[in-house]
C-alpha positions in Angstrom: -13.3 14.3 6.5 -16.3 12.8 4.7 -14.3 12.6 1.5 -11.4 10.9 3.2 -13.7 8.4 4.8 -15.2 7.6 1.4 -11.7 7.2 -0.2 -10.6 4.8 2.6 -13.8 2.8 2.2 -13.3 2.5 -1.6 -9.6 1.4 -1.1 -10.7 -1.2 1.4 -13.1 -2.7 -1.1 -10.5 -2.6 -3.9 -7.9 -4.4 -1.6 -10.2 -7.4 -1.5 -9.9 -7.9 -5.3 -6.2 -6.9 -5.6 -3.8 -9.7 -6.7 -0.1 -9.3 -6.2 1.8 -8.2 -9.2 4.8 -10.3 -10.4 7.2 -7.8 -8.8 5.3 -8.1 -5.5 5.3 -11.9 -5.7 9.0 -12.1 -6.6 10.4 -9.3 -4.5 13.1 -11.6 -3.1 14.4 -12.3 -6.6 17.7 -10.9 -7.9 17.7 -8.3 -10.7 18.8 -11.0 -13.2 15.9 -13.3 -12.1 13.4 -10.4 -12.3 14.6 -9.6 -15.8 14.1 -13.1 -17.0 10.7 -13.4 -15.3 9.6 -10.1 -16.9 10.7 -11.2 -20.4 8.8 -14.5 -20.0 5.7 -12.8 -18.7 5.4 -10.8 -21.9 4.1 -14.0 -23.5 1.8 -15.1 -20.8 -0.1 -14.1 -17.6 1.9 -13.6 -14.4 -0.2 -16.3 -12.8 1.2 -18.8 -15.3 4.8 -17.4 -15.2 5.4 -17.1 -11.5 5.3 -20.8 -10.5 7.4 -21.7 -13.4 10.2 -19.1 -12.7 10.1 -19.8 -9.0 10.8 -23.5 -9.7 13.4 -22.6 -12.4 15.3 -20.3 -10.1 15.1 -22.7 -7.1 17.0 -25.2 -9.3 19.2 -22.7 -11.1 19.5 -19.5 -9.0 22.3 -17.8 -10.8 23.3 -17.0 -14.4 26.2 -19.5 -14.1 23.7 -22.2 -13.0 21.2 -21.4 -15.7 23.7 -21.5 -18.6 24.7 -25.1 -17.6 21.4 -26.6 -18.6 20.7 -27.7 -22.1 18.4 -25.7 -24.4 16.1 -28.7 -24.5 15.8 -28.8 -20.7 15.1 -25.0 -20.6 12.5 -25.3 -23.3 10.8 -28.1 -21.4 10.7 -26.0 -18.2 9.2 -22.9 -19.9 6.9 -24.7 -22.4 3.7 -23.8 -20.5 4.5 -20.1 -20.8 4.3 -20.3 -24.6 7.9 -20.5 -25.6 
């Protein structure tokens, strides 16, 4: 039991420092949206990508919506990610 108690104590300490991963933050996203967010996060930290993709997919939630915007508009929206 002593070992179990130590493990639980360690996990409790680690939970204080755990930040949600992109998949945890965006768990309500569609597979398409997760794929795009993952591709964009390869160039930047999740903390930078998440607010940008949340806003992007609020305005353009589907593939059909996203393909309607111009390349210039898309570049402007994801510029801070490093693209």
